[in-house]
C-alpha positions as CSV (number, residue, x, y, z in Angstrom):
1,M,22.5,-109.4,27.2
2,A,25.9,-110.5,28.6
3,R,26.0,-107.4,30.7
4,A,22.5,-108.0,32.1
5,A,23.4,-111.6,33.0
6,I,26.6,-110.6,34.8
7,D,24.8,-107.9,36.7
8,A,22.0,-110.3,37.8
9,I,24.6,-112.9,39.0
10,A,26.6,-110.3,40.9
11,S,23.5,-108.8,42.5
12,A,22.3,-112.2,43.6
13,L,25.4,-112.6,45.7
14,D,24.5,-110.0,48.3
15,G,20.9,-108.8,47.6
16,G,21.8,-106.1,45.0
17,D,24.8,-104.3,46.3
18,S,27.2,-105.9,43.8
19,G,26.9,-105.3,40.1
20,Y,28.4,-104.7,36.7
21,L,30.5,-101.6,36.0
22,D,31.0,-100.0,32.5
23,F,34.3,-98.1,32.4
24,R,33.8,-96.9,28.8
25,P,33.7,-93.1,28.6
26,C,30.2,-91.9,29.5
27,N,30.8,-88.6,31.2
28,C,27.8,-89.1,33.4
29,T,28.9,-87.5,36.6
30,A,28.3,-83.8,35.9
31,A,26.1,-81.6,38.1
32,V,24.9,-78.1,38.6
33,G,26.8,-77.2,41.8
34,L,24.2,-77.0,44.6
35,E,24.9,-77.6,48.3
36,L,21.6,-79.0,49.6
37,T,20.3,-79.7,53.0
38,E,17.5,-82.2,53.9
39,S,14.1,-80.6,54.7
40,T,10.5,-81.7,54.4
41,P,8.7,-81.8,52.0
42,H,11.2,-80.0,49.8
43,H,15.0,-80.0,50.1
44,T,16.6,-76.6,50.5
45,V,19.6,-75.0,48.8
46,V,22.2,-74.1,51.4
47,F,24.2,-72.2,48.7
48,P,25.2,-72.5,45.0
49,L,28.9,-73.3,44.6
50,A,30.9,-70.4,43.2
51,G,31.6,-70.6,39.5
52,T,29.0,-73.3,38.8
53,P,25.9,-73.5,36.5
54,A,23.6,-73.0,39.5
55,E,25.3,-69.8,40.5
56,A,25.3,-68.5,36.9
57,A,21.6,-69.3,36.6
58,G,20.6,-67.4,39.7
59,V,19.7,-70.1,42.2
60,L,19.9,-68.6,45.7
61,S,20.4,-69.8,49.3
62,G,17.0,-70.7,50.7
63,D,15.4,-71.8,47.4
64,K,13.4,-75.0,47.8
65,I,13.6,-77.5,45.0
66,I,10.0,-78.7,44.0
67,A,10.6,-80.2,40.6
68,I,13.5,-81.4,38.3
69,D,12.8,-81.6,34.6
70,G,9.1,-81.2,35.3
71,S,9.0,-84.2,37.7
72,D,7.6,-83.3,41.2
73,V,10.1,-84.1,43.9
74,T,7.8,-83.5,46.9
75,G,8.8,-86.0,49.6
76,A,11.7,-87.5,47.5
77,S,14.8,-88.4,49.4
78,L,17.8,-86.1,49.3
79,S,19.9,-88.8,47.5
80,D,17.2,-89.1,44.8
81,V,17.1,-85.4,44.2
82,V,21.0,-85.4,44.0
83,R,20.8,-88.3,41.5
84,M,18.3,-86.5,39.3
85,L,20.4,-83.3,39.2
86,R,23.4,-85.3,37.9
87,G,24.0,-86.3,34.3
88,A,26.3,-86.0,31.3
89,P,28.4,-82.8,30.9
90,G,26.5,-80.3,28.7
91,S,23.1,-82.0,29.2
92,E,20.3,-79.7,30.1
93,V,18.3,-79.8,33.3
94,A,15.4,-77.7,34.5
95,V,15.3,-77.1,38.2
96,T,12.1,-75.6,39.6
97,V,12.2,-73.9,43.0
98,T,10.0,-71.8,45.3
99,R,11.3,-68.5,46.6
100,D,9.2,-66.3,48.8
101,E,6.0,-68.0,47.5
102,E,7.2,-67.4,43.9
103,R,7.7,-70.4,41.6
104,L,10.9,-70.1,39.4
105,T,12.4,-72.5,36.9
106,F,16.2,-72.4,36.0
107,E,17.5,-74.0,32.8
108,M,21.1,-75.1,33.3
109,R,23.7,-77.2,31.5
110,R,25.4,-79.7,33.7
111,A,29.2,-79.4,34.1
112,I,32.0,-81.2,35.9
113,I,32.2,-79.7,39.4
114,T,35.6,-79.6,40.9
115,I,35.4,-79.9,44.7
116,R,38.3,-79.4,47.0
117,P,38.4,-82.5,49.1
118,V,39.6,-80.7,52.3
119,T,39.4,-77.0,53.4
120,W,40.2,-75.5,56.7
121,S,40.1,-72.2,58.6
122,L,40.7,-70.7,62.1
123,D,37.5,-69.4,63.5
124,D,37.6,-67.6,66.9
125,G,40.5,-69.8,68.1
126,I,39.0,-73.0,66.8
127,G,40.4,-75.0,63.9
128,V,37.6,-76.0,61.5
129,I,38.5,-78.8,58.9
130,A,35.8,-79.7,56.3
131,I,36.4,-83.0,54.5
132,K,34.1,-83.4,51.5
133,T,35.3,-86.7,50.2
134,F,38.2,-89.2,50.5
135,N,40.2,-89.2,47.3
136,E,43.9,-89.9,46.8
137,R,45.0,-86.7,48.4
138,S,42.5,-86.3,51.3
139,A,44.6,-87.7,54.1
140,D,47.7,-85.6,53.1
141,R,45.5,-82.4,53.0
142,V,44.1,-83.2,56.4
143,R,47.6,-83.5,57.8
144,E,48.6,-80.2,56.2
145,A,45.5,-78.6,57.7
146,I,46.3,-79.8,61.2
147,R,49.9,-78.7,61.0
148,E,49.0,-75.2,59.7
149,L,46.2,-74.7,62.3
150,R,48.4,-76.1,65.1
151,R,50.7,-73.1,64.7
152,S,47.9,-70.9,66.0
153,E,47.4,-73.1,69.0
154,P,43.6,-73.6,68.6
155,R,41.7,-74.7,71.7
156,G,40.1,-77.5,69.7
157,Y,39.1,-78.8,66.2
158,I,35.8,-79.2,64.5
159,I,35.9,-81.9,61.8
160,D,33.0,-81.3,59.3
161,L,32.0,-84.6,57.7
162,R,28.6,-83.4,56.6
163,G,27.8,-84.4,53.0
164,N,30.8,-86.7,52.8
165,S,29.6,-89.9,51.2
166,G,32.9,-91.7,51.6
167,G,35.5,-92.6,48.9
168,L,38.8,-94.5,49.4
169,L,38.8,-96.6,52.6
170,D,42.5,-96.4,52.9
171,Q,42.3,-92.5,52.9
172,A,39.6,-92.6,55.6
173,I,41.7,-94.8,57.7
174,E,44.8,-92.6,57.3
175,T,42.7,-89.6,58.1
176,A,41.5,-91.1,61.4
177,D,45.2,-92.0,62.0
178,H,46.1,-88.3,62.2
179,F,43.9,-87.9,65.3
180,L,44.9,-91.1,67.1
181,N,47.9,-92.3,69.1
182,G,47.9,-95.9,67.9
183,G,45.1,-98.4,68.4
184,V,42.3,-99.8,66.2
185,V,40.7,-97.7,63.5
186,V,38.3,-100.2,61.9
187,N,37.7,-103.9,61.4
188,V,36.9,-105.4,58.0
189,L,35.0,-108.6,58.2
190,S,34.6,-111.1,55.4
191,A,31.5,-110.7,53.4
192,R,29.0,-113.6,53.2
193,Q,30.4,-114.7,49.8
194,C,34.0,-114.8,51.1
195,P,33.6,-116.7,54.4
196,E,37.1,-118.2,54.2
197,E,38.9,-114.9,54.5
198,E,40.2,-113.8,58.0
199,P,39.0,-110.5,59.4
200,Q,41.4,-107.6,59.0
201,T,42.0,-105.0,61.7
202,Y,43.5,-101.6,60.7
203,H,45.5,-99.8,63.4
204,A,46.6,-96.2,63.7
205,R,50.3,-95.4,64.0
206,R,51.5,-93.8,67.2
207,G,51.6,-90.0,67.2
208,D,48.5,-87.8,67.3
209,E,49.0,-84.9,65.0
210,T,46.7,-82.7,67.1
211,R,48.6,-83.5,70.3
212,G,45.5,-84.6,72.2
213,A,43.4,-81.5,71.4
214,R,39.6,-81.8,71.8
215,L,37.7,-82.8,68.7
216,I,34.1,-82.3,67.7
217,I,32.8,-84.1,64.5
218,L,29.8,-82.9,62.5
219,T,27.7,-85.5,60.8
220,D,24.4,-85.6,58.8
221,G,22.2,-87.9,56.8
222,Q,24.7,-87.8,53.9
223,T,27.8,-88.8,56.1
224,A,28.5,-92.3,54.8
225,S,31.0,-95.1,54.4
226,G,34.5,-93.9,55.0
227,A,33.3,-90.7,56.7
228,E,31.4,-92.9,59.1
229,V,34.5,-94.9,59.8
230,V,36.4,-91.8,60.8
231,A,33.6,-90.6,63.1
232,A,33.1,-94.0,64.8
233,A,36.8,-94.6,65.3
234,L,37.3,-91.2,67.0
235,V,34.2,-91.5,69.1
236,E,34.8,-95.1,70.3
237,R,38.5,-94.4,71.0
238,G,37.4,-91.5,73.2
239,R,38.9,-88.8,71.0
240,A,35.8,-87.0,69.8
241,E,32.1,-86.2,70.2
242,T,29.7,-86.1,67.3
243,V,27.2,-83.3,66.7
244,G,24.4,-83.1,64.1
245,Q,22.2,-85.9,62.7
246,R,22.3,-89.6,62.2
247,T,24.7,-90.8,59.5
248,F,23.6,-92.6,56.3
249,G,24.7,-96.1,57.3
250,I,26.9,-97.8,54.7
251,G,28.9,-100.7,56.2
252,S,30.3,-102.6,53.2
253,V,33.6,-102.8,51.4
254,S,33.6,-103.2,47.6
255,T,36.2,-104.6,45.3
256,V,36.3,-104.0,41.5
257,V,37.2,-107.0,39.4
258,P,38.4,-105.9,35.9
259,L,36.7,-107.6,33.0
260,S,37.4,-107.2,29.2
261,D,36.2,-104.3,27.1
262,R,36.6,-101.6,29.7
263,A,34.2,-103.2,32.1
264,G,34.3,-104.6,35.6
265,M,32.3,-106.2,38.3
266,R,31.9,-104.6,41.7
267,L,31.7,-107.2,44.4
268,I,30.9,-106.6,48.1
269,T,33.9,-108.4,49.7
270,G,33.8,-107.1,53.3
271,E,31.7,-105.6,56.0
272,L,32.9,-102.8,58.2
273,A,32.8,-102.9,62.0
274,T,33.8,-100.2,64.5
275,P,36.7,-100.6,66.9
276,R,34.3,-102.1,69.5
277,G,32.6,-104.3,66.9
278,G,29.6,-102.2,66.2
279,V,27.9,-102.0,62.8
280,F,27.2,-99.1,60.4
281,T,23.9,-100.4,59.0
282,G,21.1,-98.1,59.8
283,G,23.5,-95.2,60.5
284,R,25.1,-93.9,63.7
285,A,23.3,-91.5,65.9
286,P,25.4,-88.4,67.1
287,L,26.1,-87.9,70.8
288,H,24.6,-84.4,70.5
289,E,21.6,-84.3,68.1
290,T,20.7,-80.9,66.5
291,A,18.4,-79.7,63.8
292,A,19.7,-79.7,60.2
293,R,21.5,-76.6,58.9
294,T,19.6,-74.1,56.9
295,P,20.7,-71.1,54.8
296,E,20.0,-68.9,57.8
297,S,21.5,-71.0,60.6
298,D,23.8,-73.9,61.4
299,P,22.8,-75.4,64.7
300,A,25.4,-78.2,64.6
301,M,28.3,-75.8,64.0
302,D,26.9,-73.5,66.7
303,H,26.7,-76.3,69.2
304,A,30.2,-77.6,68.4
305,R,31.6,-74.1,68.9
306,A,29.8,-73.8,72.3
307,L,31.2,-77.2,73.4
308,L,34.7,-76.1,72.6
309,S,34.3,-72.7,74.0
310,A,33.0,-74.1,77.4
311,D,36.4,-75.7,78.1
């Protein structure tokens, strides 16, 4: 009852974004290891991650998810499908797909999926850096990626932020810093419940790690929060162009206030604004819009390569 009361009070502050957090062990963030892309009316498997329950079960690229645990997901949002696939480690989930007009159901046990936050490669003279999330090591790994790729003198960099739902704001700011030579990265405005606090402006340090190389950023409908901060900062500062689809649109900053008994309260304490004062609500459209990637093609990546190769 106390938890419900706290949650109701917190949610009333900002229309539902704040809330009660339970830090007691629940192990409720396991998954099956599927990289998905948004498609209508059923979302499509781009590929199963190596060594995951989905790969072991036999899910393949191109499979279209039509049901989870018997519940039809036709027309469901990608975020809802992802939420339904997650659960406690060891818990069972049945994923039904269509493949070449055949209906298949895979029984899997969820597991903790370890994702490398940053990966990179050199592809035909172009440095490709994929950032999946912003955890405690992301910014350091991005710096490592740039310095390693820089030795090959790439003609530009593609920063893949697709599927990146954010993470630690300070890591997102530091990541943007690596591609900027000083100046504003993001503004954090006081939330409605904290009107007395002054706005904060975060700046990049001088010294662009890429030494002014051309940048292309890939975004999609799952690019959110800190990933949107990076994309907006580099675009508005004239350092990058975006390719892909409109971003998700999360423009709030949350702070966790610890409570007793391994619990806490998440409060929305700030609102994000771009260097020019723009907002993130509703998402940010790319400068070059392309179709979403499929198991057979990646229009955004192809377009980004074409832009860099045209120089």
